[in-house]
N, C-alpha and C positions, 0 to 999 in steps of 0.2 A: 384646460384644453382649449377654451375659446380664444386664448391669446396666440395660438399657433396660426401661422399664415395659411391661407387657403391654397389649394393646389393651383388655382388660376393665378394667384399672386406669385407663388413660387416659380411657376413656368414663365410668367411675365418678367420677373427679375432675372432669371437665368438667361432668357432670350435677350433682354436689354443689356445685361453685362457682357454677353457674348458679342453682340453687335458693337458695343462700346469698346471692348477689347480689340476687336478686329480694326475698328476705325482708328483707335489710338496707335496700333501697330503701323497702320498705313500712314498716319500723320508723322510718326517718328521717322519712318523710312523716307517720306517726302522731304522733311526738313533736312535729313542727312544728305539726301541727293542734292537739294538746293545748296547746302553748305559746301559740298564737294564741288559742285559746278562753279560756284563763285570763287572758291579757292583756286581752282584751275585757271579761271578767267583772270584772277588777280595775279597769279604766278606768271601767266603769259604776258600780261602787261608789264609787270615788274621786270621780267627777263628782257623784254624789248627795250625798256628804258635803261637798264644796265648796259645793254649793248650800245645804246645811243651815247651814254655817258662815257664809256671806254673809248668809243670812236672819237668823241671830242677831246678826250684826254690824250689819246694817241696823236691826234692832229696838232694839239697844243704843244706836245713835247717835240714833235717833228719840226714845228715852226721855230723852235728855240726861244720862245717867249719866256721872259723871266717873271713877268707879272701874272700871278694866278687869278687876279681879279678879272682879267679878260676872259679866262675860261669860265669864270662864274657868270659873266654877262652873256657869254655865248649859250651856256646851258639855260639861263633864264629865258633868253629869247626863244630857244628851241622848245622849251616846255611851257611857253606862254599859253594860258587857258587850261592847263592841267592843275586845277586847284586842289586836287587830292593827292598830288605826287610830291615826294621829297627825295632829293639826291644829296648824298654826302660823300666827299672824297677826302681821305686822310692819307698822310704819309706814315712810315713805320713808327715815328715818334708821336703819333696820334695828333699831329698838327692838322688843323682844318685847312684844306686847300680850296675846296668848293663846298658851298652850303646853299642848296637850292630848296626853297620852301615857299608856299603861298604867302602873299602879303598879309601881315597882321598875325602870323603864326610863327612858332619856333620849331626848330628841328625836333621831332618827337624822340623821346628816349634819352635825351642828353641830361636832363635834370634827374631823372629817376635812375639812370644807369642801366636800364633794360636794354638799350641798344646804342649806348654811347661809345666811349673809348674801350679799346680792347675787343673790337668786333671779331666774331668768329667767322672766318671765310667759309663760304659754301653752306652756311646755315640759313634756315628759314625760321623767322621769329614772328610770334603773334603776342601782342600785349595790349593792355588797356591803359589809357592815360587820360585823366579828366573826363571820363565817360566816353572816350573815343577809342575804337579798336583799330590798331595798326598792324600791318603785315609787311615784313621786309625780307630782302635777300641780300646777303653780303658776299662779294667776290674779291679775291685777291688778284690784282692785275699786274703782270710783270711786263715792263716795256721791252720791246725787241732790241732796241739800241739806245745808246746814250744821246744820239742826236747832237744838237748844238749846245746842250747843257752838260757841263763837266761834273756838276754836283748832283746829278740825277739819282734819286733813291732807288734801291734795288726792286721795290714793288710799291704798289698803292692799294689801299682798301677802298672799295667802291660799294656803297650801300644805297639801294633804292627802296623807298618806303612808300606805301600807299595807304590812304585813309579809307577803311572799309565801312565807314558809317552808312553810306548809301545802301550797300548790300545788307548791312546789319539791320538798318531801318526797314528794308523790304522784308527780311526774314522775320523781324519782330511783328510787322503787320500780318504776315502769314500766320505766325504763332497766335496772335490775338484773334484772327479770324477763325483759326482752327479750334481755339479754345471755346468760342461761342458756338461754333458749328458742332463741336463735340458735345457740348451741353444740349444743343437741340437734337442731335442724333440720339443721345441717351434718352431724352423724353419721348421722342418719336418711337424709339425701339421699345420702350416700356409700353407705350400705347398699342403698337402693332403686336407686341407679345401678348398683351391682354386680349386683343381681338382674336388672335390666333388660338390662344388658350380657350377662350369662350367657345369658339367654333369647334375646336378639337375635343373639348370636354362636354359637348352637348349631349352625347349618349349617356354620360354619367349623371347629368342633371335629369335626363329622362328616367334613368334608373331610380334616382331619388324620388321623382314624382310618382312613378309606378309603385315604389315601395310604400309611399305614404297612403296610396289608395287601396292597398291590399288589406282586406279584412276577412274575417271568417265567412262573410256572406258574399265577398267579391274577390274571388281567387282566379278570375278569368283574365286578369291583366297580364299582358305580355309585351316585351320589347321587340321591335322589328330588327331583324338581322340584315335587311337588304342593303342599308347604307352604313352599317357599322364598320369602323376602322378595324384593321387586322389585329391591333393590340387589344381591342375591347371585344373582339368577336367571341373569344373563349369565355371571358367573364359574363357577357350578356347571355350566351348560350347556357352557361351553368346556372345563371339566375332564372332563366325561363324553365330549365329542367327542375330546379328547386320548387318553383311555383307549381309545376305539373305534379311533383310528388306531394306537395302540400294539399293541392286540390283533391288528389286521389285519396290522401289520408283523411281529409275532412269529410269527403264523400263517404268513405268507409265508416268513419266515426258517426256520421249522421245516420247511416243505415243501421249501424250497430245499436245506437241509442234507441232508434225506432223498434228494432228487433227485440232488444232486451225489455223495453216497455211492454211489447206485445207478449213476450214469453212469461214475464212476471205477472202480468195482469190476470192470466188464466188461473194459476194456483192461488193467488191472493183472493180473487173473486170466489174461488171454490171454498177457501177457508171461511170467508165471510158468509157465504150462503149456507154452508153446513152448520156454522155456529148459530146463525139467525134462525134456521129451521129448528135446531135443538132447543133454542130458548123460546120458541113461539108458544109452546105449551108444556105442561109438566110431563116428564117421562120417567121410566124406571131406570135402574142402574145399568142394565144391559144396553139400552138404547144410547145412553150417554157414553158408555164405553165404546160402542161401535163408532159414534161420531168422533170421539177422541182418537181412535185408531186411524180413522180416515184423515183427520187433521194432521196426525203425526206423519202419515205417509206423504201428504202434501208438503208439510214442513221439511221433511227429509229431502224431498226433491228440490225444494228451494235452497236448502243448505248445500246440497250437492252442486247446484247450478252456481251459487255464489262462490263456493270453493274453486270450481273450475274456472270461473271468471278471474279470480285472484291469481290462479296459477298462470293463466294466459298473460295477465298483466305483468307478472314477474318475468315471464319468458321474454316479453317484448323489451323489458328493461335490462335483460341480461343478468338477472338476479337469481337464476335457478342454481341451487347448490347441488352439485353432482359429485358422486363418489365413483369414479371410474375403476373398473376391475375387469380382468379377463373373463369373458363369458363364452360358454359353449351354447350357441343358438339352438342346437337340436334339443338340448335338455330344457332350456327355457321355454321353447315353443311347445314341446311335449307336455310340460306342466300346464301351460295355458289350455291346450287341447283337452287335457283331462278335466280341467275346471269347467270348460264350456260344453263338455260332452252331454250333461243332463239337458241343457237348453237346446242343443242341436238335436238330441233324441226326441225331445218334445215336439220339435218342428219337423222331425223326420228328415234331418239334414246330416250328411256324412262329412266328417273332418279328416283330412289327409295332409301329411307333411312329407317332403322329399328334400334330401340334401342337408348339409350342415356346414358351419364355418365358425371360426373363432372371431370374437369382436370385443374391443375394449370400450366399455360403456357403463352407465349406471343401471344396475339390474332392475330396481323398482320402476324407474322411469320408462325403460324400454318395455318392460312387461305391461305398463299402463298404455303405452302407444300401441303395441301389438294387440292388446285386449280391445282397445277401441276399434281397430281395424277388423278384428274377428267378430266383434259384436255387430258392426255395420254389415259385414258379409253375411252372417247368419240371418240377420234381420230381413235382408232383401233376397235371400236365396229361396226359390220356390220349393215346395214339398218334393222329396226324393232327389233333391239336388245335392251337389257336393262342393264344399269349400276346400280349395287346394292351396297349400302353402309350399312354396319352393324357395330353397336357400342355395345360393351359389357364391363362389368367391374366385376372383381372378386377380390379374396384376393391377387392375384399376380400383378394386375394392370389393366390398361385400354387398350383395343384393338380396333382398327379401321381397317376395311377391305374394300377395294375398288375392286370389281370384275366386269369383263366384258367378254362377249364371244368374240372370235376372234381366229386368228391363234395361234397355240401352239408355245411356245418358247422352244428350246432345253434346257435341264437342265444345260449343260456345259456353257450356255451363261447367266444364271441367275445372277451370281456374278458380271458380267461386265455390266449389265444393268444400274448400278448406276455410271459408269465411265463417265467422261465428253465426250460429242460428240459421245458416242457409241450408235449404233443402231443395233438391233438384226440381220436384214438381209436386202438385197436390196429391197425386197417386201415392207417392212415397210418404207424404206428410200424414196421410191417414193411418199408416202403420207405424209411424215413428213414436217411440215411447221414451226416448232419451231427451237430453237437454238441448241437443243441436250443437254441442261443443266438442263432440268426440273427435271428429276429424281435425278440427283446428288444434286441439291439444296434441294429437298424434303428430301433426306436422311441426308444432313448436318443439316437441321433444326431439324429433329426428333432426330438425335444424340445429338444436343445441348440441347435438353430437356431430356437427359438421357434415350432416347428410342432407338428403333431399327426398321429398315425397311427391310422387306424381300419380296420375290416374289415366287409364285408357279404357274406353268402353265401346262395345259393339253389340250386335244382336246375340252373339254367343256368350259373352261374359263381360264382367267389369273387373278390372285388375288394378290394384293399388301397388305401386312399386316403391320400396324404400331402398335407397342406395347410400352406402356409407363409404367414404373415401378410405383407401388403404393407408394405415398409419404404422403398421408393423410388418413382421414377416408373414408371408402368405401361408395360411394353414387351411386346407380344405379336407373335409371328410365326406365321402360318398357312401 
Protein backbone atom coordinates (compact mmCIF):
# COMPACT_ATOMS: atom_id res chain seq x y z
CA UNK A 1 0.00 0.00 0.00
CA UNK A 2 2.97 2.34 0.49
CA UNK A 3 3.56 2.33 -3.27
CA UNK A 4 0.29 4.09 -3.97
CA UNK A 5 0.45 7.79 -4.77
CA UNK A 6 -0.69 10.18 -2.09
CA UNK A 7 -3.84 12.22 -2.59
CA UNK A 8 -1.69 15.37 -2.91
CA UNK A 9 0.37 13.76 -5.68
CA UNK A 10 -2.74 12.56 -7.49
CA UNK A 11 -4.39 15.96 -7.39
CA UNK A 12 -1.14 17.61 -8.50
CA UNK A 13 -0.84 15.25 -11.47
CA UNK A 14 -4.49 15.70 -12.44
CA UNK A 15 -4.16 19.48 -12.18
CA UNK A 16 -0.92 19.46 -14.16
CA UNK A 17 -2.30 17.18 -16.89
CA UNK A 18 -5.44 19.31 -17.13
CA UNK A 19 -3.45 22.52 -17.54
CA UNK A 20 -1.10 20.79 -19.96
CA UNK A 21 -4.01 19.46 -22.01
CA UNK A 22 -5.59 22.91 -22.20
CA UNK A 23 -2.29 24.50 -23.24
CA UNK A 24 -1.64 21.82 -25.89
CA UNK A 25 -5.12 22.41 -27.31
CA UNK A 26 -4.46 26.18 -27.39
CA UNK A 27 -1.08 25.55 -29.06
CA UNK A 28 -2.61 23.32 -31.73
CA UNK A 29 -5.29 25.89 -32.45
CA UNK A 30 -2.64 28.65 -32.59
CA UNK A 31 -0.48 26.71 -35.06
CA UNK A 32 -3.52 25.88 -37.14
CA UNK A 33 -4.52 29.55 -37.21
CA UNK A 34 -0.98 30.61 -38.18
CA UNK A 35 -0.83 28.02 -40.94
CA UNK A 36 -4.22 29.10 -42.27
CA UNK A 37 -3.16 32.75 -42.14
CA UNK A 38 0.07 32.11 -44.07
CA UNK A 39 -1.78 29.94 -46.60
CA UNK A 40 -4.19 32.75 -47.33
CA UNK A 41 -1.31 35.23 -47.51
CA UNK A 42 0.57 32.97 -49.94
CA UNK A 43 -2.56 32.40 -52.03
CA UNK A 44 -3.09 36.15 -52.28
CA UNK A 45 0.50 36.69 -53.41
CA UNK A 46 0.41 33.78 -55.85
CA UNK A 47 -2.90 34.95 -57.34
CA UNK A 48 -1.48 38.44 -57.82
CA UNK A 49 1.61 37.10 -59.56
CA UNK A 50 -0.55 34.87 -61.77
CA UNK A 51 -2.52 37.93 -62.80
CA UNK A 52 0.74 39.76 -63.49
CA UNK A 53 2.04 36.86 -65.61
CA UNK A 54 -1.18 36.58 -67.66
CA UNK A 55 -1.12 40.36 -68.25
CA UNK A 56 2.44 40.16 -69.60
CA UNK A 57 1.45 37.11 -71.66
CA UNK A 58 -1.55 38.92 -73.08
CA UNK A 59 0.57 41.98 -73.92
CA UNK A 60 3.19 39.79 -75.56
CA UNK A 61 0.60 38.08 -77.75
CA UNK A 62 -1.02 41.38 -78.67
CA UNK A 63 2.37 42.76 -79.71
CA UNK A 64 2.79 39.86 -82.15
CA UNK A 65 6.31 39.07 -80.94
CA UNK A 66 7.58 35.68 -82.05
CA UNK A 67 10.43 35.39 -79.59
CA UNK A 68 9.25 34.10 -76.21
CA UNK A 69 12.57 35.01 -74.65
CA UNK A 70 11.46 38.64 -74.58
CA UNK A 71 8.51 37.61 -72.43
CA UNK A 72 10.94 35.76 -70.19
CA UNK A 73 13.09 38.90 -69.82
CA UNK A 74 10.04 41.06 -69.11
CA UNK A 75 8.83 38.78 -66.38
CA UNK A 76 12.32 38.54 -64.88
CA UNK A 77 12.54 42.32 -64.74
CA UNK A 78 9.03 42.59 -63.24
CA UNK A 79 9.76 39.99 -60.57
CA UNK A 80 13.21 41.23 -59.73
CA UNK A 81 13.77 40.98 -55.95
CA UNK A 82 11.12 38.27 -55.46
CA UNK A 83 13.61 35.51 -54.56
CA UNK A 84 10.93 33.09 -53.42
CA UNK A 85 8.68 33.33 -56.49
CA UNK A 86 8.63 31.05 -59.55
CA UNK A 87 6.62 31.54 -62.79
CA UNK A 88 6.17 28.83 -65.42
CA UNK A 89 4.24 29.23 -68.71
CA UNK A 90 3.58 26.19 -70.93
CA UNK A 91 1.78 25.60 -74.18
CA UNK A 92 -0.65 22.66 -74.65
CA UNK A 93 2.31 20.44 -75.74
CA UNK A 94 4.02 21.19 -72.37
CA UNK A 95 6.69 23.23 -74.09
CA UNK A 96 8.21 25.82 -71.77
CA UNK A 97 7.53 29.32 -73.02
CA UNK A 98 8.67 31.17 -69.90
CA UNK A 99 10.56 29.96 -66.85
CA UNK A 100 11.11 32.55 -64.15
CA UNK A 101 13.07 31.46 -61.05
CA UNK A 102 15.59 33.01 -58.66
CA UNK A 103 19.24 32.86 -59.71
CA UNK A 104 21.01 29.67 -58.75
CA UNK A 105 17.78 27.63 -58.43
CA UNK A 106 15.69 25.51 -60.75
CA UNK A 107 11.97 25.48 -61.34
CA UNK A 108 10.59 23.34 -58.46
CA UNK A 109 8.70 20.18 -59.21
CA UNK A 110 10.16 19.60 -62.64
CA UNK A 111 12.49 16.77 -61.63
CA UNK A 112 10.16 15.07 -59.23
CA UNK A 113 7.09 15.41 -61.34
CA UNK A 114 5.03 16.88 -58.51
CA UNK A 115 4.35 20.06 -60.38
CA UNK A 116 5.92 19.62 -63.83
CA UNK A 117 4.31 18.64 -67.08
CA UNK A 118 0.64 17.85 -67.08
CA UNK A 119 -0.29 20.59 -64.65
CA UNK A 120 -3.90 20.51 -63.45
CA UNK A 121 -5.53 23.93 -64.03
CA UNK A 122 -7.23 25.52 -61.05
CA UNK A 123 -5.44 23.31 -58.54
CA UNK A 124 -3.51 24.37 -55.43
CA UNK A 125 -0.50 22.18 -54.75
CA UNK A 126 1.79 21.83 -51.74
CA UNK A 127 4.90 19.68 -51.83
CA UNK A 128 8.35 19.41 -50.32
CA UNK A 129 11.51 19.26 -52.39
CA UNK A 130 15.02 19.00 -50.92
CA UNK A 131 13.72 20.19 -47.56
CA UNK A 132 11.87 23.17 -49.04
CA UNK A 133 8.09 23.43 -49.00
CA UNK A 134 6.47 24.94 -52.11
CA UNK A 135 2.93 26.10 -52.76
CA UNK A 136 1.61 26.71 -56.29
CA UNK A 137 -1.53 27.59 -58.24
CA UNK A 138 -1.99 26.66 -61.89
CA UNK A 139 -4.41 28.42 -64.25
CA UNK A 140 -5.40 27.76 -67.83
CA UNK A 141 -5.38 31.04 -69.73
CA UNK A 142 -7.20 31.32 -73.07
CA UNK A 143 -6.23 34.27 -75.27
CA UNK A 144 -9.06 36.48 -76.47
CA UNK A 145 -7.78 36.76 -80.04
CA UNK A 146 -5.08 35.47 -82.33
CA UNK A 147 -3.40 38.90 -82.56
CA UNK A 148 -0.59 39.00 -85.04
CA UNK A 149 0.42 35.35 -84.52
CA UNK A 150 -1.22 32.88 -86.88
CA UNK A 151 -0.01 29.81 -85.02
CA UNK A 152 -1.23 30.91 -81.59
CA UNK A 153 -2.12 27.89 -79.34
CA UNK A 154 -5.73 27.66 -78.07
CA UNK A 155 -4.66 28.06 -74.40
CA UNK A 156 -1.68 28.42 -72.07
CA UNK A 157 -0.88 26.90 -68.68
CA UNK A 158 0.43 29.44 -66.21
CA UNK A 159 1.77 28.31 -62.84
CA UNK A 160 2.93 30.55 -60.02
CA UNK A 161 4.94 28.88 -57.24
CA UNK A 162 6.16 30.39 -53.98
CA UNK A 163 8.80 29.14 -51.59
CA UNK A 164 7.14 28.99 -48.16
CA UNK A 165 10.42 28.32 -46.29
CA UNK A 166 10.27 31.66 -44.53
CA UNK A 167 6.78 31.00 -43.21
CA UNK A 168 7.65 27.40 -42.42
CA UNK A 169 10.79 28.54 -40.57
CA UNK A 170 8.70 30.97 -38.55
CA UNK A 171 6.14 28.24 -37.72
CA UNK A 172 8.95 25.84 -36.76
CA UNK A 173 10.38 28.44 -34.40
CA UNK A 174 6.92 28.89 -32.92
CA UNK A 175 6.62 25.11 -32.55
CA UNK A 176 10.02 24.89 -30.88
CA UNK A 177 9.12 27.73 -28.51
CA UNK A 178 5.76 26.14 -27.75
CA UNK A 179 7.50 22.83 -27.06
CA UNK A 180 9.75 24.30 -24.39
CA UNK A 181 6.99 26.52 -23.11
CA UNK A 182 4.70 23.47 -22.85
CA UNK A 183 7.38 21.66 -20.87
CA UNK A 184 7.64 24.67 -18.55
CA UNK A 185 3.85 24.91 -18.28
CA UNK A 186 3.74 21.23 -17.30
CA UNK A 187 6.31 21.66 -14.53
CA UNK A 188 4.72 24.88 -13.30
CA UNK A 189 1.28 23.24 -13.34
CA UNK A 190 2.55 20.33 -11.27
CA UNK A 191 4.09 22.74 -8.78
CA UNK A 192 0.96 24.91 -8.59
CA UNK A 193 -1.18 21.77 -8.31
CA UNK A 194 0.98 20.57 -5.44
CA UNK A 195 0.63 23.93 -3.65
CA UNK A 196 -3.15 24.01 -4.25
CA UNK A 197 -3.51 20.42 -3.05
CA UNK A 198 -1.45 21.10 0.06
CA UNK A 199 -3.59 24.10 0.90
CA UNK A 200 -6.87 22.34 0.05
CA UNK A 201 -5.98 19.18 1.98
CA UNK A 202 -4.78 21.01 5.08
CA UNK A 203 -7.96 20.01 7.01
CA UNK A 204 -7.19 16.34 6.24
CA UNK A 205 -3.67 16.73 7.61
CA UNK A 206 -5.14 18.35 10.71
CA UNK A 207 -7.54 15.41 10.93
CA UNK A 208 -4.57 13.04 10.84
CA UNK A 209 -2.73 15.07 13.47
CA UNK A 210 -5.75 15.08 15.77
CA UNK A 211 -6.25 11.34 15.22
CA UNK A 212 -2.65 10.68 16.28
CA UNK A 213 -3.15 12.67 19.49
CA UNK A 214 -6.37 10.89 20.47
CA UNK A 215 -5.83 8.50 23.37
CA UNK A 216 -7.99 7.09 26.11
CA UNK A 217 -6.86 9.94 28.36
CA UNK A 218 -7.07 12.66 25.66
CA UNK A 219 -10.45 12.54 23.98
CA UNK A 220 -11.06 16.28 24.06
CA UNK A 221 -9.38 16.90 20.67
CA UNK A 222 -11.68 18.50 18.07
CA UNK A 223 -11.30 19.92 14.57
CA UNK A 224 -12.50 23.46 13.89
CA UNK A 225 -15.38 23.81 11.44
CA UNK A 226 -14.97 27.57 11.00
CA UNK A 227 -12.70 27.45 7.93
CA UNK A 228 -13.47 23.93 6.70
CA UNK A 229 -14.31 23.62 2.97
CA UNK A 230 -17.81 22.45 2.11
CA UNK A 231 -16.51 19.07 0.81
CA UNK A 232 -14.84 18.31 4.14
CA UNK A 233 -17.45 19.88 6.43
CA UNK A 234 -19.52 16.69 6.75
CA UNK A 235 -16.50 14.34 7.34
CA UNK A 236 -15.00 16.70 9.93
CA UNK A 237 -18.35 17.06 11.68
CA UNK A 238 -18.78 13.26 11.67
CA UNK A 239 -15.24 12.89 13.06
CA UNK A 240 -15.98 15.34 15.88
CA UNK A 241 -19.27 13.57 16.59
CA UNK A 242 -17.41 10.26 16.75
CA UNK A 243 -14.99 11.74 19.26
CA UNK A 244 -17.95 13.01 21.30
CA UNK A 245 -19.39 9.49 21.38
CA UNK A 246 -16.01 7.97 22.25
CA UNK A 247 -15.47 10.49 25.03
CA UNK A 248 -18.92 9.80 26.44
CA UNK A 249 -18.38 6.03 26.16
CA UNK A 250 -14.98 6.20 27.87
CA UNK A 251 -16.48 8.40 30.57
CA UNK A 252 -19.24 5.86 31.19
CA UNK A 253 -16.70 3.03 31.12
CA UNK A 254 -14.53 4.82 33.64
CA UNK A 255 -17.50 5.45 35.90
CA UNK A 256 -18.64 1.86 35.45
CA UNK A 257 -15.19 0.53 36.39
CA UNK A 258 -15.20 2.70 39.48
CA UNK A 259 -18.76 1.67 40.36
CA UNK A 260 -18.15 -2.03 39.88
CA UNK A 261 -15.00 -1.85 42.00
CA UNK A 262 -17.02 -0.16 44.71
CA UNK A 263 -19.92 -2.62 44.44
CA UNK A 264 -17.70 -5.70 44.48
CA UNK A 265 -15.50 -4.44 47.29
CA UNK A 266 -18.29 -4.56 49.88
CA UNK A 267 -19.31 -8.26 49.48
CA UNK A 268 -15.68 -9.36 49.08
CA UNK A 269 -14.70 -7.52 52.24
CA UNK A 270 -17.71 -9.07 53.97
CA UNK A 271 -16.62 -12.56 52.94
CA UNK A 272 -13.06 -11.93 54.12
CA UNK A 273 -14.15 -10.41 57.44
CA UNK A 274 -16.64 -13.17 58.27
CA UNK A 275 -14.11 -15.83 57.36
CA UNK A 276 -11.36 -14.16 59.44
CA UNK A 277 -13.69 -13.87 62.44
CA UNK A 278 -14.68 -17.53 62.13
CA UNK A 279 -11.05 -18.59 61.99
CA UNK A 280 -9.93 -16.30 64.82
CA UNK A 281 -10.84 -18.88 67.50
CA UNK A 282 -12.28 -22.41 67.73
CA UNK A 283 -16.08 -22.58 67.33
CA UNK A 284 -18.74 -25.22 67.35
CA UNK A 285 -20.44 -26.61 64.24
CA UNK A 286 -23.47 -24.33 64.50
CA UNK A 287 -21.31 -21.20 64.49
CA UNK A 288 -19.40 -22.42 61.43
CA UNK A 289 -22.65 -23.30 59.71
CA UNK A 290 -24.00 -19.80 60.39
CA UNK A 291 -20.84 -18.24 58.91
CA UNK A 292 -21.07 -20.49 55.85
CA UNK A 293 -24.71 -19.52 55.30
CA UNK A 294 -23.77 -15.86 55.50
CA UNK A 295 -20.88 -16.37 53.09
CA UNK A 296 -23.18 -18.32 50.76
CA UNK A 297 -25.65 -15.45 50.71
CA UNK A 298 -22.88 -12.98 49.88
CA UNK A 299 -21.48 -15.32 47.20
CA UNK A 300 -24.93 -15.67 45.64
CA UNK A 301 -25.21 -11.89 45.48
CA UNK A 302 -21.81 -11.74 43.79
CA UNK A 303 -22.79 -14.47 41.34
CA UNK A 304 -26.05 -12.68 40.57
CA UNK A 305 -24.19 -9.41 39.97
CA UNK A 306 -21.65 -11.09 37.68
CA UNK A 307 -24.42 -12.84 35.75
CA UNK A 308 -26.27 -9.57 35.27
CA UNK A 309 -23.10 -7.85 34.11
CA UNK A 310 -22.51 -10.60 31.53
CA UNK A 311 -26.12 -10.22 30.37
CA UNK A 312 -25.61 -6.49 29.85
CA UNK A 313 -22.35 -7.12 27.99
CA UNK A 314 -24.15 -9.51 25.62
CA UNK A 315 -26.96 -7.05 25.09
CA UNK A 316 -24.52 -4.29 24.13
CA UNK A 317 -22.90 -6.61 21.60
CA UNK A 318 -26.29 -7.63 20.18
CA UNK A 319 -25.76 -11.25 21.22
CA UNK A 320 -29.00 -11.81 23.14
CA UNK A 321 -30.67 -14.98 21.88
CA UNK A 322 -34.41 -14.30 21.84
CA UNK A 323 -37.31 -16.57 20.99
CA UNK A 324 -40.19 -14.31 20.03
CA UNK A 325 -43.74 -15.56 20.45
CA UNK A 326 -47.18 -13.96 20.74
CA UNK A 327 -47.81 -12.93 24.35
CA UNK A 328 -50.89 -11.76 26.19
CA UNK A 329 -49.49 -9.07 28.45
CA UNK A 330 -52.40 -9.28 30.90
CA UNK A 331 -51.61 -12.93 31.67
CA UNK A 332 -47.87 -12.32 31.94
CA UNK A 333 -48.26 -9.31 34.25
CA UNK A 334 -50.87 -11.06 36.41
CA UNK A 335 -48.43 -13.91 36.89
CA UNK A 336 -45.76 -11.46 38.01
CA UNK A 337 -48.18 -9.68 40.35
CA UNK A 338 -49.06 -12.99 41.95
CA UNK A 339 -45.35 -13.73 42.41
CA UNK A 340 -44.66 -10.34 44.02
CA UNK A 341 -47.79 -10.32 46.15
CA UNK A 342 -46.02 -11.70 49.31
CA UNK A 343 -43.31 -9.03 49.06
CA UNK A 344 -45.90 -6.30 48.48
CA UNK A 345 -48.04 -7.55 51.43
CA UNK A 346 -44.99 -7.55 53.67
CA UNK A 347 -44.41 -3.87 52.83
CA UNK A 348 -48.18 -3.15 52.91
CA UNK A 349 -48.21 -2.12 49.26
CA UNK A 350 -51.11 -2.81 46.88
CA UNK A 351 -50.58 -4.03 43.30
CA UNK A 352 -53.04 -3.22 40.49
CA UNK A 353 -53.12 -3.81 36.76
CA UNK A 354 -55.37 -2.25 34.11
CA UNK A 355 -55.71 -2.96 30.38
CA UNK A 356 -54.11 -5.55 28.15
CA UNK A 357 -52.59 -6.02 24.73
CA UNK A 358 -50.85 -8.61 22.60
CA UNK A 359 -47.10 -8.39 22.03
CA UNK A 360 -44.57 -10.41 20.05
CA UNK A 361 -41.54 -10.98 22.26
CA UNK A 362 -39.38 -13.28 24.34
CA UNK A 363 -41.44 -14.35 27.34
CA UNK A 364 -38.63 -14.95 29.84
CA UNK A 365 -36.79 -11.73 28.98
CA UNK A 366 -39.90 -9.55 29.16
CA UNK A 367 -40.83 -11.12 32.49
CA UNK A 368 -37.33 -10.30 33.73
CA UNK A 369 -37.64 -6.67 32.55
CA UNK A 370 -41.08 -6.14 34.13
CA UNK A 371 -39.90 -7.95 37.26
CA UNK A 372 -37.09 -5.46 37.66
CA UNK A 373 -39.51 -2.55 37.17
CA UNK A 374 -41.94 -4.02 39.73
CA UNK A 375 -39.13 -4.71 42.21
CA UNK A 376 -37.95 -1.13 41.87
CA UNK A 377 -41.50 0.24 42.27
CA UNK A 378 -42.31 -1.87 45.36
CA UNK A 379 -38.96 -1.01 46.94
CA UNK A 380 -39.56 2.74 46.81
CA UNK A 381 -43.31 2.80 47.44
CA UNK A 382 -44.20 4.01 50.96
CA UNK A 383 -46.45 1.97 53.27
CA UNK A 384 -50.13 1.86 52.22
CA UNK A 385 -49.11 2.98 48.75
CA UNK A 386 -50.17 1.40 45.46
CA UNK A 387 -48.14 0.26 42.46
CA UNK A 388 -50.22 0.76 39.32
CA UNK A 389 -49.56 -1.04 36.03
CA UNK A 390 -51.42 0.14 32.93
CA UNK A 391 -51.31 -1.45 29.48
CA UNK A 392 -52.63 0.13 26.30
CA UNK A 393 -52.24 -0.34 22.58
CA UNK A 394 -52.91 1.96 19.65
CA UNK A 395 -51.82 2.52 16.04
CA UNK A 396 -48.32 3.51 17.17
CA UNK A 397 -47.67 0.45 19.33
CA UNK A 398 -48.00 -0.98 22.83
CA UNK A 399 -47.26 0.93 26.03
CA UNK A 400 -46.75 -0.47 29.53
CA UNK A 401 -46.54 1.97 32.44
CA UNK A 402 -45.38 1.07 35.96
CA UNK A 403 -46.14 3.92 38.41
CA UNK A 404 -45.64 4.22 42.14
CA UNK A 405 -45.76 7.04 44.70
CA UNK A 406 -42.55 8.02 46.41
CA UNK A 407 -39.80 10.60 46.54
CA UNK A 408 -39.48 12.71 43.39
CA UNK A 409 -36.39 12.24 41.27
CA UNK A 410 -34.81 15.43 39.87
CA UNK A 411 -35.16 15.66 36.03
CA UNK A 412 -31.40 15.94 35.53
CA UNK A 413 -31.01 12.45 37.00
CA UNK A 414 -33.63 10.74 34.82
CA UNK A 415 -31.29 9.74 31.94
CA UNK A 416 -28.75 8.27 34.39
CA UNK A 417 -31.23 6.03 36.20
CA UNK A 418 -30.57 3.36 33.54
CA UNK A 419 -26.79 3.46 34.02
CA UNK A 420 -25.17 0.54 35.76
CA UNK A 421 -24.92 0.85 39.55
CA UNK A 422 -26.41 4.35 39.48
CA UNK A 423 -28.78 5.34 42.28
CA UNK A 424 -30.57 8.65 42.40
CA UNK A 425 -29.49 9.73 45.89
CA UNK A 426 -28.19 8.58 49.21
CA UNK A 427 -31.71 8.32 50.63
CA UNK A 428 -32.57 5.68 48.05
CA UNK A 429 -29.17 4.04 48.48
CA UNK A 430 -29.88 3.24 52.10
CA UNK A 431 -32.88 1.12 51.22
CA UNK A 432 -31.41 -0.51 48.15
CA UNK A 433 -30.83 -4.23 48.45
CA UNK A 434 -30.26 -5.10 44.78
CA UNK A 435 -27.19 -5.03 42.63
CA UNK A 436 -27.92 -1.66 41.03
CA UNK A 437 -28.30 -3.28 37.58
CA UNK A 438 -32.05 -3.89 37.48
CA UNK A 439 -33.07 -0.81 35.49
CA UNK A 440 -30.10 -1.16 33.14
CA UNK A 441 -31.13 -4.76 32.39
CA UNK A 442 -34.77 -3.75 31.90
CA UNK A 443 -33.78 -1.07 29.41
CA UNK A 444 -31.45 -3.48 27.56
CA UNK A 445 -34.24 -6.05 27.18
CA UNK A 446 -36.79 -3.50 26.01
CA UNK A 447 -34.27 -2.01 23.57
CA UNK A 448 -33.63 -5.51 22.22
CA UNK A 449 -37.38 -5.71 21.47
CA UNK A 450 -37.09 -2.50 19.40
CA UNK A 451 -38.74 -0.58 22.22
CA UNK A 452 -37.82 2.29 24.50
CA UNK A 453 -37.86 2.82 28.27
CA UNK A 454 -38.26 6.25 29.82
CA UNK A 455 -39.04 7.72 33.24
CA UNK A 456 -40.99 10.68 34.54
CA UNK A 457 -41.08 11.69 38.19
CA UNK A 458 -42.86 14.35 40.22
CA UNK A 459 -44.10 14.78 43.79
CA UNK A 460 -47.12 12.55 43.17
CA UNK A 461 -45.49 9.52 41.53
CA UNK A 462 -42.62 8.08 39.55
CA UNK A 463 -43.64 6.40 36.31
CA UNK A 464 -41.54 4.12 34.08
CA UNK A 465 -42.94 3.83 30.52
CA UNK A 466 -42.02 1.01 28.17
CA UNK A 467 -43.13 1.58 24.58
CA UNK A 468 -43.00 -1.13 21.90
CA UNK A 469 -43.44 -0.15 18.27
CA UNK A 470 -46.30 -1.86 16.49
CA UNK A 471 -45.12 -4.79 14.31
CA UNK A 472 -48.41 -6.60 13.64
CA UNK A 473 -52.21 -6.24 13.67
CA UNK A 474 -53.55 -4.10 16.49
CA UNK A 475 -55.22 -6.17 19.20
CA UNK A 476 -56.46 -4.48 22.35
CA UNK A 477 -58.44 -5.95 25.22
CA UNK A 478 -59.98 -3.69 27.85
